[in-house]
C-alpha positions as CSV (number, residue, x, y, z in Angstrom):
1,M,0.7,24.5,18.4
2,P,3.1,26.5,16.2
3,D,4.4,29.9,17.4
4,N,2.9,33.1,16.1
5,K,5.2,33.3,13.1
6,T,4.1,30.0,11.7
7,P,0.8,31.0,10.1
8,I,2.5,33.9,8.2
9,V,5.3,31.6,6.9
10,L,2.6,29.0,6.0
11,V,0.7,31.5,3.9
12,A,3.8,32.8,2.1
13,A,5.2,29.3,1.4
14,L,1.9,27.8,0.4
15,L,0.8,30.8,-1.7
16,L,4.0,30.4,-3.8
17,V,3.4,26.7,-4.4
18,A,-0.3,27.2,-5.1
19,A,0.3,30.0,-7.6
20,T,2.9,27.9,-9.5
21,T,0.5,24.9,-9.6
22,A,-2.6,26.8,-10.5
23,C,-0.9,28.4,-13.5
24,A,0.1,25.0,-14.9
25,Q,-3.0,23.0,-14.1
26,A,-5.8,24.1,-16.4
27,Q,-5.3,24.0,-20.1
28,P,-7.7,25.8,-22.5
29,D,-9.0,22.7,-24.1
30,D,-9.3,20.4,-21.0
31,D,-13.0,21.0,-20.7
32,L,-13.5,20.3,-24.4
33,A,-11.5,17.1,-24.1
34,R,-13.6,16.0,-21.1
35,R,-16.8,16.6,-23.0
36,A,-15.5,14.8,-26.1
37,L,-14.6,11.7,-24.1
38,S,-18.0,11.7,-22.3
39,A,-19.8,12.1,-25.7
40,A,-17.7,9.2,-27.2
41,E,-18.6,6.9,-24.2
42,I,-22.3,7.4,-24.6
43,G,-22.4,7.5,-28.4
44,L,-23.2,11.1,-28.9
45,P,-21.6,13.3,-31.7
46,A,-18.4,15.1,-30.8
47,P,-19.1,18.5,-29.2
48,T,-18.4,21.7,-31.1
49,P,-16.1,23.3,-31.5
50,A,-14.3,20.1,-32.5
51,L,-11.2,19.1,-30.6
52,R,-8.2,19.7,-32.8
53,N,-6.9,16.7,-34.7
54,D,-3.5,16.8,-33.1
55,H,-4.8,16.9,-29.6
56,P,-2.9,14.4,-27.4
57,L,-6.1,12.6,-26.3
58,Q,-7.6,11.9,-29.8
59,G,-6.5,8.3,-29.5
60,W,-8.2,7.9,-26.1
61,I,-11.4,9.5,-27.5
62,D,-11.4,7.1,-30.4
63,Y,-10.8,4.3,-27.9
64,A,-13.8,5.4,-25.8
65,R,-16.1,5.4,-28.9
66,L,-14.9,2.0,-30.1
67,R,-15.0,0.5,-26.6
68,R,-18.7,1.4,-26.3
69,D,-19.6,-0.9,-29.2
70,I,-16.8,-3.4,-28.7
71,D,-19.1,-6.5,-28.8
72,T,-20.4,-5.6,-32.3
73,L,-17.3,-3.9,-33.7
74,P,-16.2,-5.1,-37.1
75,A,-12.7,-6.6,-37.2
76,T,-11.6,-4.1,-39.8
77,Q,-12.2,-1.2,-37.5
78,A,-10.5,-2.9,-34.7
79,Q,-7.4,-3.7,-36.8
80,A,-7.3,-0.2,-38.2
81,F,-7.2,1.3,-34.7
82,V,-4.5,-1.1,-33.5
83,Q,-2.4,-0.2,-36.5
84,R,-2.9,3.5,-36.1
85,Q,-2.0,3.4,-32.4
86,A,0.6,0.7,-32.5
87,G,3.0,0.7,-29.6
88,Q,1.0,3.2,-27.5
89,P,-0.7,2.5,-24.2
90,V,-4.1,3.1,-25.7
91,E,-3.4,0.4,-28.3
92,L,-2.7,-2.2,-25.5
93,A,-5.8,-1.0,-23.6
94,F,-8.0,-1.4,-26.7
95,R,-6.4,-4.8,-27.6
96,E,-7.2,-6.1,-24.1
97,A,-10.9,-5.0,-24.5
98,W,-11.0,-6.4,-28.0
99,L,-9.6,-9.8,-27.0
100,A,-12.1,-10.1,-24.1
101,S,-14.9,-9.4,-26.6
102,L,-13.6,-11.9,-29.1
103,A,-13.4,-14.5,-26.3
104,K,-17.0,-13.8,-25.3
105,R,-18.1,-14.2,-28.9
106,G,-16.1,-17.4,-29.3
107,D,-14.2,-16.0,-32.3
108,W,-11.1,-18.0,-31.6
109,S,-9.5,-17.4,-35.0
110,G,-10.0,-13.7,-34.6
111,F,-8.6,-13.9,-31.1
112,R,-5.4,-15.5,-32.3
113,A,-5.1,-12.9,-35.0
114,A,-5.4,-10.1,-32.5
115,W,-3.2,-11.7,-29.8
116,S,0.0,-10.0,-28.6
117,P,2.5,-11.5,-26.2
118,R,2.6,-8.1,-24.4
119,I,-0.8,-9.1,-22.7
120,A,-0.2,-9.7,-19.0
121,S,-3.8,-10.5,-17.9
122,T,-4.0,-14.1,-16.6
123,A,-7.6,-14.4,-17.8
124,L,-6.7,-13.3,-21.4
125,R,-3.6,-15.6,-21.4
126,C,-6.0,-18.5,-20.5
127,H,-8.3,-17.4,-23.3
128,E,-5.3,-17.5,-25.7
129,L,-4.6,-21.1,-24.6
130,E,-8.3,-21.9,-25.2
131,A,-8.1,-20.2,-28.6
132,R,-5.2,-22.5,-29.7
133,A,-7.1,-25.5,-28.5
134,Q,-10.2,-24.5,-30.3
135,T,-8.3,-24.0,-33.6
136,G,-6.4,-27.3,-33.5
137,A,-3.1,-25.9,-32.3
138,V,-2.6,-28.2,-29.3
139,D,1.0,-29.3,-29.4
140,A,3.8,-30.1,-26.9
141,K,4.4,-26.3,-26.3
142,W,0.7,-25.8,-25.5
143,T,0.7,-28.7,-23.1
144,S,3.8,-27.4,-21.3
145,E,2.3,-24.0,-21.0
146,V,-1.0,-25.2,-19.5
147,Q,0.9,-27.5,-17.1
148,A,3.0,-24.5,-16.0
149,L,-0.1,-22.5,-15.5
150,W,-1.6,-25.3,-13.4
151,R,1.4,-26.0,-11.2
152,G,2.3,-22.3,-10.7
153,A,-1.1,-21.4,-9.3
154,E,-1.3,-21.9,-5.5
155,K,-4.4,-19.7,-5.5
156,S,-7.6,-19.8,-7.5
157,L,-7.3,-19.1,-11.2
158,P,-9.8,-17.0,-13.3
159,D,-12.8,-18.8,-14.7
160,A,-11.2,-18.3,-18.2
161,C,-8.6,-20.9,-17.2
162,D,-11.2,-23.7,-16.7
163,A,-11.4,-24.5,-20.4
164,P,-7.7,-25.0,-21.2
165,I,-7.2,-27.0,-18.0
166,A,-10.2,-29.2,-18.9
167,A,-8.7,-29.7,-22.3
168,L,-5.4,-30.6,-20.7
169,E,-7.1,-33.2,-18.5
170,R,-8.9,-34.7,-21.5
171,S,-5.6,-35.1,-23.4
172,G,-4.1,-36.9,-20.5
173,G,-1.7,-34.1,-19.6
174,L,-2.9,-33.7,-16.0
175,A,-1.5,-36.7,-14.3
176,P,-2.2,-37.4,-10.6
177,A,1.3,-36.4,-9.6
178,L,0.8,-33.0,-11.2
179,R,-2.5,-32.7,-9.5
180,W,-0.9,-33.4,-6.1
181,E,1.9,-30.9,-6.9
182,R,-0.7,-28.1,-7.1
183,I,-2.5,-29.4,-4.0
184,D,0.7,-29.3,-2.0
185,K,1.3,-25.7,-3.1
186,A,-2.3,-24.8,-2.1
187,I,-1.9,-26.5,1.2
188,A,1.3,-24.4,1.9
189,A,-0.6,-21.3,0.9
190,G,-3.6,-22.1,3.1
191,Q,-6.1,-22.4,0.2
192,P,-8.6,-25.2,1.0
193,G,-10.8,-24.2,-1.9
194,V,-8.0,-24.8,-4.4
195,V,-7.3,-28.2,-2.8
196,R,-11.0,-29.1,-3.3
197,A,-11.0,-27.9,-6.9
198,A,-7.9,-29.9,-7.7
199,A,-9.2,-33.0,-6.0
200,R,-12.3,-33.2,-8.3
201,G,-10.1,-35.0,-10.8
202,F,-9.5,-37.8,-8.4
203,A,-11.9,-40.7,-7.5
204,G,-12.4,-42.9,-4.6
205,D,-9.9,-42.9,-1.7
206,E,-7.6,-40.4,-3.3
207,R,-10.3,-37.8,-3.6
208,A,-11.6,-38.5,-0.1
209,L,-8.1,-38.0,1.2
210,A,-7.6,-34.7,-0.6
211,E,-11.0,-33.4,0.6
212,A,-10.1,-34.5,4.2
213,Y,-6.9,-32.4,3.8
214,A,-9.0,-29.4,2.6
215,A,-11.4,-29.8,5.6
216,Y,-8.4,-29.9,8.0
217,L,-7.1,-26.6,6.6
218,D,-10.6,-25.1,7.2
219,K,-10.8,-26.4,10.8
220,A,-8.0,-28.3,12.4
221,G,-8.8,-30.9,15.0
222,D,-7.8,-34.3,16.2
223,R,-8.9,-36.0,13.0
224,A,-5.2,-35.9,11.9
225,L,-4.4,-38.4,14.6
226,A,-5.7,-41.2,12.4
227,W,-3.7,-40.2,9.3
228,Q,-0.6,-42.1,8.1
229,P,2.6,-40.2,9.1
230,T,3.6,-39.1,5.6
231,A,5.3,-35.9,4.4
232,R,2.0,-34.7,3.0
233,S,0.0,-35.4,6.1
234,R,2.6,-33.5,8.2
235,L,2.4,-30.6,5.7
236,V,-1.4,-30.5,6.0
237,A,-1.6,-30.9,9.7
238,S,1.1,-28.2,10.5
239,H,-0.5,-25.7,8.1
240,G,-4.0,-26.5,9.5
241,L,-2.8,-26.0,13.1
242,A,-1.0,-22.8,12.0
243,R,-4.2,-21.5,10.5
244,L,-6.1,-22.4,13.7
245,A,-3.5,-20.5,15.7
246,K,-4.5,-17.2,14.0
247,T,-7.9,-17.4,15.5
248,D,-7.5,-19.6,18.5
249,P,-3.8,-20.0,19.6
250,G,-4.9,-21.9,22.8
251,A,-6.6,-24.6,20.8
252,A,-3.7,-24.9,18.4
253,E,-1.3,-25.2,21.4
254,A,-3.4,-27.9,23.0
255,L,-3.6,-30.0,19.8
256,L,0.0,-29.6,18.7
257,P,1.7,-32.2,21.0
258,R,-0.7,-35.0,20.1
259,V,-0.7,-34.3,16.4
260,A,3.0,-33.9,16.3
261,R,3.6,-37.2,18.1
262,A,1.1,-39.1,15.9
263,L,2.5,-37.8,12.6
264,A,6.2,-37.6,13.7
265,F,6.6,-33.9,13.1
266,G,10.0,-32.6,12.4
267,D,11.4,-29.2,13.5
268,A,10.0,-27.5,10.4
269,E,6.4,-28.6,11.1
270,R,6.5,-28.0,14.8
271,N,8.2,-24.6,14.5
272,R,5.6,-23.5,11.9
273,V,2.8,-24.0,14.4
274,L,4.8,-22.6,17.4
275,Y,5.6,-19.5,15.5
276,E,1.9,-18.8,14.7
277,I,0.8,-19.6,18.2
278,A,3.3,-17.1,19.6
279,L,2.6,-14.4,17.0
280,W,-1.2,-14.4,17.3
281,T,-0.9,-14.4,21.1
282,V,1.6,-11.6,21.4
283,A,-0.2,-9.5,18.7
284,S,-3.0,-9.1,21.1
285,Y,-0.8,-9.1,24.2
286,D,-2.9,-12.0,25.5
287,P,-1.8,-13.9,28.7
288,G,0.8,-16.5,28.0
289,A,2.6,-14.5,25.4
290,T,5.9,-14.6,27.2
291,R,5.8,-18.3,27.6
292,R,4.7,-18.9,24.0
293,L,7.4,-16.7,22.6
294,A,9.9,-18.6,24.6
295,A,8.6,-21.9,23.2
296,V,9.7,-20.8,19.6
297,P,13.2,-21.9,18.9
298,E,15.5,-19.0,18.2
299,A,16.2,-20.4,14.7
300,A,12.5,-20.1,13.8
301,Y,12.5,-16.3,14.6
302,D,12.2,-13.9,11.8
303,A,12.3,-10.1,11.9
304,R,8.5,-9.9,12.5
305,L,8.6,-12.1,15.6
306,H,11.8,-10.4,16.9
307,E,9.9,-7.1,16.9
308,W,6.9,-8.6,18.6
309,R,9.1,-10.2,21.3
310,V,10.4,-6.7,22.1
311,R,7.0,-5.1,22.0
312,E,5.6,-7.7,24.4
313,A,8.3,-7.0,26.9
314,M,7.7,-3.2,26.5
315,A,4.0,-3.7,27.1
316,R,4.9,-5.3,30.4
317,S,7.5,-2.5,31.1
318,D,10.1,-5.3,31.3
319,W,12.9,-3.1,30.1
320,R,15.7,-5.7,30.5
321,A,13.7,-8.3,28.5
322,A,13.0,-5.8,25.8
323,L,16.7,-4.8,25.6
324,A,17.6,-8.5,25.4
325,G,15.1,-9.0,22.6
326,I,16.7,-6.2,20.6
327,A,20.1,-7.8,21.2
328,R,18.9,-11.0,19.6
329,M,17.9,-9.3,16.3
330,G,20.0,-9.5,13.2
331,D,22.5,-6.8,12.6
332,A,20.5,-5.0,9.9
333,Q,17.3,-5.0,11.9
334,R,19.0,-4.0,15.2
335,Q,20.8,-1.0,13.4
336,D,17.5,0.4,12.0
337,S,16.8,3.8,13.6
338,R,13.7,2.4,15.3
339,W,15.6,-0.3,17.2
340,S,18.7,1.8,17.7
341,Y,16.5,4.4,19.4
342,F,14.7,1.9,21.6
343,A,18.0,0.2,22.5
344,A,19.3,3.6,23.7
345,R,16.0,4.3,25.5
346,L,16.1,1.0,27.3
347,R,19.7,1.4,28.3
348,E,18.8,4.7,29.9
349,L,15.9,3.0,31.8
350,T,18.2,0.3,33.0
351,G,20.9,2.7,34.2
352,D,23.3,2.7,31.3
353,R,23.2,6.4,30.3
354,A,26.7,6.3,28.8
355,G,25.8,3.3,26.6
356,A,22.7,5.1,25.4
357,Q,24.4,8.2,23.9
358,P,26.2,6.6,20.9
359,L,23.0,4.7,20.0
360,Y,21.0,8.0,20.1
361,A,23.6,9.6,17.9
362,A,23.5,6.7,15.4
363,A,19.6,6.7,15.3
364,A,19.5,10.6,15.0
365,R,21.2,10.4,11.6
366,T,18.0,9.1,10.1
367,P,15.3,11.7,9.2
368,E,12.4,9.6,10.4
369,F,10.2,9.5,13.5
370,H,12.6,7.5,15.7
371,G,15.6,9.5,14.4
372,F,13.9,12.7,15.5
373,L,13.1,11.2,18.9
374,A,16.7,10.2,19.2
375,A,17.8,13.7,18.3
376,D,15.6,15.1,21.1
377,R,17.0,12.7,23.6
378,G,20.6,13.2,22.5
379,K,20.1,17.0,22.3
380,L,21.1,16.9,18.6
381,P,19.7,18.8,15.6
382,Y,17.4,17.0,13.3
383,A,19.3,15.4,10.5
384,L,18.2,16.6,7.1
385,C,20.3,16.6,3.9
386,P,18.0,17.9,1.2
387,L,18.7,17.0,-2.4
388,E,17.8,19.7,-4.8
389,H,16.9,18.5,-8.3
390,A,18.6,21.0,-10.5
391,S,17.2,21.3,-13.9
392,T,17.2,23.7,-16.8
393,P,14.0,25.0,-18.5
394,A,15.2,23.3,-21.7
395,A,15.5,19.9,-20.0
396,K,12.1,20.2,-18.4
397,A,10.5,21.3,-21.6
398,A,12.0,18.3,-23.4
399,V,10.6,15.9,-20.8
400,A,7.2,17.7,-20.9
401,A,7.1,17.2,-24.7
402,N,7.3,13.4,-24.4
403,P,4.0,12.2,-26.0
404,S,3.1,9.7,-23.3
405,L,3.8,12.3,-20.6
406,R,1.7,14.9,-22.4
407,R,-1.2,12.4,-22.6
408,A,-0.7,11.4,-19.0
409,M,-1.0,15.0,-17.8
410,A,-4.0,15.7,-20.0
411,L,-5.8,12.6,-18.8
412,Y,-5.1,13.3,-15.2
413,R,-6.3,16.9,-15.5
414,I,-9.7,15.6,-16.8
415,E,-9.9,12.9,-14.0
416,R,-9.1,9.8,-16.1
417,A,-6.6,8.5,-13.5
418,A,-6.4,4.9,-14.6
419,W,-5.6,5.9,-18.2
420,A,-3.2,8.5,-17.0
421,E,-1.4,5.8,-15.0
422,R,-0.9,3.7,-18.2
423,E,0.6,6.7,-20.1
424,W,2.7,7.6,-17.0
425,R,4.3,4.1,-16.8
426,A,5.0,4.2,-20.6
427,A,6.7,7.6,-20.3
428,L,8.8,6.6,-17.3
429,A,10.0,3.4,-19.0
430,G,12.0,5.5,-21.5
431,F,13.4,8.1,-19.0
432,N,16.7,8.1,-17.2
433,D,16.8,9.2,-13.5
434,D,17.0,12.9,-14.2
435,Q,14.2,12.8,-16.7
436,R,12.0,10.8,-14.3
437,R,12.5,13.4,-11.5
438,L,11.6,16.1,-14.0
439,A,8.5,14.1,-14.9
440,V,7.5,14.1,-11.2
441,E,8.0,17.8,-11.1
442,I,5.8,18.3,-14.2
443,A,3.2,16.0,-12.7
444,Q,3.0,18.1,-9.6
445,D,2.8,21.3,-11.7
446,N,-0.4,19.6,-13.1
447,G,-1.7,18.9,-9.6
448,W,-0.7,15.2,-9.7
449,F,1.0,15.4,-6.3
450,D,1.3,11.7,-5.5
451,R,3.9,11.2,-8.2
452,G,6.3,12.5,-5.6
453,V,5.6,9.2,-3.7
454,F,4.9,6.8,-6.6
455,G,7.5,8.1,-9.0
456,L,10.5,8.3,-6.7
457,V,12.7,6.1,-4.6
458,N,11.4,2.8,-6.0
459,A,11.7,3.1,-9.8
460,G,11.4,0.2,-12.2
461,G,12.1,-2.3,-9.5
462,E,15.2,-0.6,-8.4
463,R,15.6,1.3,-5.2
464,K,17.0,4.9,-5.3
465,P,17.7,5.8,-1.7
466,D,19.1,9.2,-2.5
467,E,15.7,10.2,-3.8
468,L,14.4,10.1,-0.2
469,R,16.1,13.4,0.1
470,L,14.0,15.1,-2.6
471,Y,11.8,16.6,0.1
472,A,10.3,19.4,-2.0
473,L,9.0,16.7,-4.4
474,R,8.1,14.1,-1.8
475,F,6.3,16.6,0.5
476,P,4.1,18.8,-1.7
477,L,2.1,21.7,-0.4
478,H,-1.2,22.8,-1.9
479,H,-4.6,24.4,-0.8
480,D,-2.7,26.9,1.2
481,A,-5.6,29.2,2.2
482,L,-7.8,26.3,3.2
483,I,-5.1,24.7,5.4
484,R,-4.3,28.0,7.0
485,A,-7.8,29.1,7.6
486,E,-9.2,25.8,8.9
487,S,-6.1,25.1,11.1
488,A,-6.5,28.6,12.7
489,R,-10.2,28.2,13.1
490,N,-9.7,24.9,15.0
491,N,-6.5,26.0,16.8
492,L,-4.5,23.3,15.2
493,D,-0.9,23.2,14.1
494,A,-1.0,23.8,10.3
495,A,2.1,21.5,9.8
496,W,0.1,18.7,11.5
497,V,-2.8,19.2,9.1
498,A,-0.5,19.2,6.1
499,A,1.1,16.0,7.4
500,E,-2.3,14.4,7.8
501,I,-3.2,15.3,4.2
502,R,0.2,14.0,3.0
503,A,-0.3,10.7,4.9
504,E,-3.9,10.2,3.9
505,S,-4.1,11.3,0.2
506,V,-0.9,12.9,-0.9
507,F,-3.0,16.0,-1.7
508,N,-5.2,14.1,-4.1
509,P,-8.7,15.6,-3.6
510,K,-10.3,12.7,-5.5
511,A,-8.7,10.0,-3.3
512,R,-11.0,7.2,-2.1
513,S,-10.1,4.3,0.1
514,G,-11.4,0.8,0.1
515,A,-13.3,1.7,3.3
516,N,-15.0,4.6,1.4
517,A,-13.0,7.4,3.1
518,R,-12.8,10.3,0.6
519,G,-10.9,13.3,-0.3
520,L,-7.8,15.1,1.0
521,M,-8.2,14.1,4.6
522,Q,-9.9,10.8,3.8
523,V,-13.1,11.4,5.8
524,L,-15.8,8.7,5.9
525,P,-19.2,10.0,4.7
526,E,-21.0,9.0,7.9
527,T,-18.3,10.9,10.0
528,A,-18.6,13.9,7.7
529,A,-22.4,13.9,8.0
530,S,-22.2,13.8,11.8
531,V,-19.6,16.6,11.9
532,A,-21.6,18.8,9.5
533,A,-24.7,18.4,11.7
534,R,-22.7,19.5,14.7
535,L,-21.4,22.5,12.8
536,G,-24.8,23.4,11.4
537,M,-23.1,23.2,8.1
538,P,-25.1,22.3,4.9
539,W,-24.3,18.7,3.9
540,S,-24.9,17.6,0.3
541,G,-23.7,14.0,0.6
542,A,-20.6,12.0,0.2
543,E,-19.6,13.4,-3.2
544,S,-19.0,16.8,-1.5
545,L,-16.0,15.4,0.3
546,Y,-14.2,15.6,-3.0
547,D,-14.4,19.4,-2.7
548,P,-11.2,20.5,-0.9
549,A,-12.9,23.3,1.0
550,T,-15.6,20.9,2.4
551,N,-13.1,18.2,3.1
552,I,-10.5,20.3,4.9
553,R,-13.1,22.0,7.0
554,I,-14.8,18.8,8.1
555,G,-11.4,17.0,8.5
556,T,-9.9,19.6,10.7
557,V,-13.0,19.8,12.9
558,Y,-12.9,16.0,13.3
559,L,-9.2,16.1,14.0
560,R,-9.8,18.8,16.6
561,E,-12.5,16.7,18.2
562,M,-10.1,13.8,18.4
563,K,-7.5,16.1,20.1
564,D,-10.1,17.4,22.5
565,K,-11.3,13.9,23.3
566,Y,-7.9,12.3,23.8
567,A,-5.9,15.3,25.0
568,L,-2.7,14.0,23.6
569,P,-2.0,14.5,19.9
570,Y,-0.3,11.1,19.4
571,V,-3.5,9.4,20.7
572,A,-5.7,11.6,18.6
573,I,-3.6,10.6,15.5
574,A,-4.1,6.9,16.4
575,A,-7.9,7.5,16.8
576,Y,-8.1,9.4,13.5
577,N,-6.6,6.3,11.7
578,A,-8.1,3.4,13.7
579,G,-11.2,4.8,15.3
580,P,-12.3,5.1,18.9
581,T,-12.9,1.5,19.9
582,P,-9.3,0.1,19.4
583,T,-7.9,3.4,20.7
584,A,-9.8,3.0,23.9
585,R,-8.6,-0.5,24.2
586,W,-5.0,0.5,23.8
587,Q,-5.4,3.2,26.4
588,S,-7.0,0.9,28.9
589,Q,-4.3,-1.8,28.3
590,R,-1.3,0.5,28.9
591,P,-2.5,3.6,30.9
592,G,0.2,6.1,31.7
593,M,2.8,4.5,29.4
594,D,5.3,6.9,27.9
595,A,4.3,8.1,24.4
596,D,7.1,6.4,22.5
597,F,6.4,3.0,24.1
598,W,2.7,3.4,23.7
599,I,3.0,4.1,20.0
600,E,5.3,1.2,19.5
601,T,3.0,-1.2,21.3
602,I,-0.1,-0.3,19.2
603,T,-1.3,-3.7,18.0
604,Y,-2.3,-2.6,14.5
605,K,0.8,-2.2,12.2
606,E,-1.1,0.2,10.0
607,T,-1.9,2.5,12.9
608,R,1.5,2.1,14.6
609,D,3.3,3.2,11.4
610,Y,0.7,5.9,10.7
611,V,1.2,7.7,14.0
612,A,5.0,7.7,13.5
613,R,4.6,8.8,9.9
614,V,2.3,11.7,10.6
615,L,4.5,13.0,13.4
616,A,7.6,12.7,11.2
617,F,5.8,14.4,8.3
618,S,4.9,17.2,10.6
619,V,8.6,17.8,11.2
620,I,9.3,17.9,7.4
621,Y,6.4,20.3,6.8
622,D,7.8,22.5,9.7
623,W,11.1,22.5,7.8
624,R,9.5,23.4,4.6
625,L,7.6,26.2,6.2
626,D,10.0,27.7,8.7
627,G,13.4,26.0,8.5
628,K,13.0,24.9,12.1
629,A,10.6,22.5,13.8
630,V,8.6,21.9,17.0
631,A,10.4,19.0,18.7
632,V,8.6,15.7,18.1
633,S,8.8,15.0,21.8
634,D,6.9,18.3,22.4
635,R,4.6,17.9,19.4
636,M,3.2,14.5,20.3
637,H,2.2,15.9,23.7
638,G,0.7,19.1,22.3
639,R,3.4,21.4,23.7
640,S,4.6,24.3,21.5
641,G,6.4,26.7,23.8
642,G,9.8,25.0,23.8
643,A,12.8,26.0,21.7
644,R,12.4,24.9,18.0
645,K,14.7,22.3,16.7
646,P,17.3,23.3,14.0
647,F,18.2,21.1,11.1
648,A,21.6,20.1,10.0
649,C,23.2,17.6,7.6
650,P,25.4,15.3,9.6
651,A,28.9,14.6,8.2
652,A,29.3,11.5,6.1
């Protein structure tokens, strides 16, 4: 829990952010633009008063109207729109829809006339190959392109690719060697369906062999003992056994010696199987994990298996084995703050306190979960070197005037996120680093908070590590009164609630996960209905979770229930992410284990990283709110009475 000053500071800091954002979010014609788009999509006349002609979204409104009738649209109208919007994201979006319609109609001449090499869709590129075939443009270049498409696809291709591949086969361009080339790639990728599809071009024994390979990938057994010991049979058998190891490592281990002997496995094939046997045994901490890890030659270890070897030793409280496992890691992995911290911790546990201190000091230089833990152990301040993004009003205004950015902001404000993303990418493509950072600031002024995550650090395929220090942009604050009120109502640390929202949705009230979790705190509708019933709160269905007030109220109650049930916040955080069943399993497997080791030995990577991330984010939000933080070592145990940790930027 925070001390008594924290709610006051929270209100002050969050009110300032909320006031700034609220002033910038709503624009006078946003509602009119929203209604104009909706009308265009259903074929109604434009609402009155009419949206001004120079409104930034006029192109998207025209797109919506044309898109509705795309399958009957005259070519002249399509061409006029493309010319009018040339080079804009809306032009490419329309061109993709227009090309898909032309392909559906079989208008291959029209398709070729509308084609642009900027199209990235594999399905549309396959249609372009078909269009050339249908219009008599099959030449050596066409053949080469279809062959490249074929051989480069280790996984299934879209149905649109069937026609050009069939044409290639009819022209004699799909020789057996090329067919086997794709089969080999599919085998290595564990794609038995692709192997079967490619094998349909064979006949007789060759087809039977390829289908036998596909069957072995589906379910490995002793059938491989009758195969000829060829490079391909070894490839299939080793990948089949490796796939089997993911679900039944014991069965794969039992089969491996006989299959390896019959097919004359080399080191690569044997190690491929041994690796998966060890990985899928240790990932569940099943019996035999230590032995199976030891069976993998050191040369076959990668960073992932190195980590699991250490975790397995930790789960058994074998501190010396865990320390030895860290020592076997490569330099870069061993020097990461996570493993520097655990190397120090394990040295302490094995009696080497002096050797632990420099490792704690090294890890504490990183402002992440394990760095904060190291600072606690080493009695050091939390390392934080904030980078302020200085800008002038003129520079910000110039970036805000960028046409693509204006359209992106307008689209986001009216909840057209996918279109907004297109315009955002177009804007950023023309910005330098300073302008890109200003664009993130402008996006957050408009309520698009996740641009602080998706617009910084990794930009255009290039990593910008200094941007990790842009904490004000990367850790936004919003919905201040709701966070304060509901945290206080449920006796929760407000920084923890803010951290949960940052980890779950980056303050996007419309966020929705693949599992159907919704809103700021990513609450499942069935969980929300249950919580609402316990509260005696009116429940109007899943859509209400997009309302920040409803979401934060239900989310904080559920978080409080997790805390009450599990007593320890770090376990409650794990349960919030993974649910009660796996959390109960982890508790029963390692009862009484210290928090840092328990978190590190969580079997789900997503949850393991999530717990560490939320705890670290809580520290950052404490810094933003108060300039000092509850120590992570206290926070994860629910203690709030200790001295708060200061922040300092370590010397270079």
